[in-house]
Backbone bond lengths (Angstrom), bond angles and torsions (degrees), N, CA, C in turn:
res aa  C-N    CA-C-N  psi(-1)  N-CA   C-N-CA  omega(-1)  CA-C   N-CA-C  phi
1 M - - - 1.414 - - 1.558 113.34 -
2 I 1.285 120.33 139.20 1.389 116.48 -179.95 1.586 109.85 -87.91
3 T 1.348 112.13 129.89 1.476 120.06 -175.82 1.492 113.78 -75.88
4 I 1.323 115.88 165.71 1.417 122.78 -177.03 1.583 102.35 -70.17
5 S 1.331 119.59 -39.23 1.458 118.44 178.03 1.405 114.38 -62.20
6 E 1.330 122.24 -38.14 1.440 126.04 174.47 1.415 113.67 -60.37
7 A 1.361 115.58 -40.47 1.469 120.77 -179.75 1.502 112.74 -65.64
8 I 1.437 112.68 -45.89 1.356 120.36 179.25 1.565 116.62 -63.43
9 K 1.346 111.73 -39.83 1.440 118.76 178.50 1.565 112.20 -69.46
10 T 1.301 118.00 -25.48 1.413 126.54 178.27 1.652 106.44 -70.41
11 I 1.305 108.61 -54.22 1.416 114.71 174.73 1.602 121.77 -57.35
12 N 1.297 108.76 -43.96 1.518 117.06 177.75 1.580 107.03 -147.45
13 P 1.383 114.41 99.07 1.422 120.95 -178.81 1.535 114.11 -59.77
14 E 1.269 114.68 -26.68 1.466 118.95 -179.46 1.601 114.49 -85.11
15 A 1.345 111.69 -0.94 1.522 109.95 -167.81 1.577 108.26 -71.29
16 E 1.302 112.58 143.51 1.482 121.57 175.44 1.529 107.90 -111.80
17 F 1.295 118.15 127.04 1.461 125.60 -176.12 1.471 112.52 -158.61
18 S 1.330 115.90 169.50 1.409 120.47 166.37 1.505 101.62 -133.23
19 C 1.526 109.94 153.09 1.436 116.46 -173.02 1.560 98.57 -152.22
20 T 1.358 117.33 133.70 1.556 122.66 -175.15 1.538 101.88 -111.32
21 D 1.391 111.87 130.78 1.454 119.47 174.85 1.393 121.59 54.63
22 N 1.325 119.33 27.76 1.483 125.39 -176.98 1.461 113.64 62.05
23 D 1.360 116.66 29.59 1.539 119.97 -169.38 1.541 103.38 -105.16
24 I 1.340 114.91 118.11 1.510 120.50 -176.46 1.488 113.08 -61.49
25 S 1.356 113.85 -30.20 1.579 115.21 -178.05 1.628 109.56 -75.82
26 S 1.377 116.90 -9.67 1.470 119.05 177.83 1.541 115.67 -93.23
27 I 1.218 120.53 9.12 1.460 124.37 179.35 1.457 110.47 -68.51
28 K 1.284 111.94 130.94 1.542 120.03 171.82 1.517 106.27 -123.98
29 W 1.253 117.83 121.04 1.373 127.44 -177.73 1.552 107.79 -80.77
30 L 1.285 122.16 126.04 1.529 124.43 -176.89 1.534 111.26 -114.50
31 N 1.329 110.61 158.83 1.437 122.04 173.27 1.538 114.83 46.43
32 N 1.362 111.25 44.42 1.470 118.22 171.14 1.563 113.86 72.96
33 T 1.373 115.23 14.49 1.393 117.11 172.28 1.471 116.38 -61.01
34 T 1.358 115.21 127.66 1.518 118.95 179.52 1.551 108.01 -60.96
35 P 1.308 118.87 124.95 1.537 120.66 178.85 1.524 112.46 -62.41
36 I 1.294 114.06 141.78 1.496 117.27 176.50 1.721 101.30 -108.85
37 S 1.328 108.55 138.22 1.434 112.49 -177.12 1.530 110.57 -65.27
38 S 1.307 111.94 159.36 1.455 121.49 179.89 1.510 106.69 -66.63
39 D 1.353 121.63 -41.99 1.457 121.87 177.17 1.483 113.64 -62.29
40 D 1.274 123.51 -34.97 1.434 129.43 -178.80 1.528 103.49 -70.65
41 I 1.335 120.88 -43.39 1.440 121.67 -177.65 1.451 113.77 -67.37
42 T 1.267 115.02 -42.67 1.511 126.60 177.54 1.636 106.10 -60.49
43 S 1.300 113.34 -51.25 1.451 120.29 177.91 1.470 112.32 -53.14
44 K 1.274 116.78 -48.77 1.511 125.03 -175.79 1.540 105.80 -66.91
45 Q 1.436 117.72 -35.46 1.514 117.93 179.73 1.570 110.28 -64.04
46 N 1.207 110.08 -45.32 1.450 119.29 -177.36 1.595 114.10 -64.21
47 E 1.449 114.60 -38.60 1.309 120.75 170.30 1.525 114.78 -65.37
48 L 1.194 118.28 -41.32 1.516 119.84 -178.62 1.506 108.98 -74.32
49 E 1.370 119.00 -34.21 1.549 121.34 174.15 1.479 111.38 -64.41
50 N 1.324 120.82 -40.29 1.427 127.56 176.51 1.540 109.50 -59.09
51 D 1.325 116.81 -50.80 1.460 122.50 -177.05 1.502 107.04 -63.73
52 Y 1.321 116.69 -42.67 1.448 119.79 -176.67 1.667 105.53 -59.65
53 T 1.306 113.56 -55.37 1.431 117.56 179.36 1.524 117.41 -54.28
54 A 1.359 111.64 -42.92 1.468 119.79 178.50 1.545 112.55 -63.43
55 K 1.350 122.84 -17.65 1.371 125.45 -176.70 1.519 110.38 -109.07
56 Q 1.353 117.88 19.51 1.468 116.50 176.09 1.558 113.80 -62.36
57 Y 1.303 116.23 -31.00 1.479 120.90 175.15 1.523 111.30 -53.57
58 Q 1.317 118.31 -39.80 1.393 123.84 -175.79 1.664 110.61 -65.67
59 R 1.354 112.21 -41.46 1.482 119.37 -179.06 1.540 111.42 -70.23
60 D 1.396 113.97 -36.31 1.411 121.64 172.32 1.404 114.08 -63.29
61 R 1.319 120.22 -45.31 1.422 126.37 -178.14 1.597 106.47 -65.51
62 A 1.279 120.46 -45.13 1.510 125.35 -171.42 1.484 106.26 -59.43
63 K 1.505 117.53 -35.02 1.475 114.06 -177.52 1.508 110.34 -76.20
64 E 1.282 119.31 -21.90 1.432 117.54 -175.89 1.483 121.49 -99.19
65 Y 1.382 113.55 -12.43 1.409 116.59 173.36 1.547 110.72 -66.73
66 P 1.314 111.82 146.67 1.528 115.84 175.28 1.450 109.81 -62.67
67 L 1.344 120.70 166.39 1.497 123.86 171.17 1.434 110.21 -62.66
68 L 1.359 116.56 150.72 1.417 123.88 -169.67 1.582 107.18 -63.13
69 A 1.393 117.97 -35.71 1.390 120.31 173.41 1.482 118.24 -55.63
70 E 1.336 112.90 -39.93 1.414 120.95 -178.97 1.467 109.28 -72.10
71 Q 1.292 120.40 -32.79 1.428 129.18 -178.12 1.498 108.56 -68.39
72 I 1.320 116.93 -46.25 1.445 126.18 -178.26 1.570 106.06 -64.23
73 D 1.276 115.90 -48.29 1.467 117.77 178.74 1.529 112.28 -60.93
74 Y 1.262 118.02 -34.24 1.420 120.68 -175.85 1.667 103.89 -73.13
75 I 1.245 113.08 -44.00 1.468 114.18 179.12 1.519 110.03 -60.30
76 Y 1.265 120.79 -44.02 1.440 127.28 177.23 1.542 115.31 -50.97
77 H 1.338 111.47 -46.89 1.471 125.44 -174.08 1.586 105.48 -82.28
78 N 1.234 119.30 -37.73 1.494 119.08 -163.01 1.514 115.87 -126.45
79 G 1.328 114.03 -5.32 1.442 117.42 174.70 1.596 109.76 90.50
80 I 1.416 111.37 173.19 1.441 117.24 -172.38 1.394 109.18 -78.70
81 E 1.366 122.46 -42.97 1.509 124.94 -178.62 1.526 111.82 -57.68
82 A 1.378 114.21 -46.16 1.446 118.04 178.81 1.547 111.34 -64.62
83 W 1.294 115.28 -41.18 1.568 114.59 173.81 1.556 111.64 -58.79
84 K 1.340 115.96 -43.29 1.528 111.83 178.03 1.514 113.01 -63.15
85 T 1.289 112.73 -46.19 1.485 119.73 -179.19 1.514 113.96 -62.15
86 D 1.274 119.45 -45.90 1.393 126.11 -172.02 1.470 116.12 -86.96
87 M 1.415 115.41 -38.70 1.432 116.73 -173.55 1.597 113.38 -110.48
88 I 1.200 118.08 -34.63 1.456 120.99 -170.00 1.457 109.98 -95.16
89 N 1.399 125.82 -50.13 1.444 128.90 -177.66 1.488 110.13 -57.63
90 P 1.381 122.25 -43.99 1.560 115.98 -177.93 1.495 112.01 -61.14
91 V 1.341 116.46 -30.39 1.428 115.15 -172.34 1.644 105.07 -81.79
92 K 1.371 114.55 -39.10 1.468 118.96 172.57 1.427 116.86 -55.62
93 N 1.367 114.28 -38.36 1.471 120.41 178.76 1.518 112.43 -74.77
94 K 1.380 115.65 -33.87 1.508 116.84 174.26 1.512 112.71 -66.48
95 Y 1.323 114.28 -37.27 1.489 116.34 -176.94 1.531 107.31 -126.90
96 P 1.333 114.69 78.17 1.451 121.39 179.55 1.509 114.14 -64.20
97 K 1.340 114.88 146.11 1.519 120.79 178.00 1.537 107.24 -58.63
98 G 1.352 111.99 132.97 1.391 115.50 176.79 1.463 115.45 90.07
99 S 1.330 122.89 -12.24 1.332 127.79 178.44 1.580 113.86 -70.09
100 E 1.275 118.85 158.92 1.492 120.90 174.32 1.499 109.06 -129.90
């Protein structure tokens, strides 16, 4: 879950605030930070959460790709096309972009 703090820092990286227990009603704006509306914070949280969810395939792929050293060795011995066909495409097919 995307926290209130993450949403605020995405909207305004310079924002100074305190927030207790990820409770939007507990936000205290510090050092003359311009307050961000609760609606804007919630909207940004939803946007970031949707983006995170949409990129699950990237995290799944990253876990299954061989180590970079293994990939480079494979390219050296077998060429780029074999690397794509044998190492990369099977993982991409298993976790297609935009799948859930």
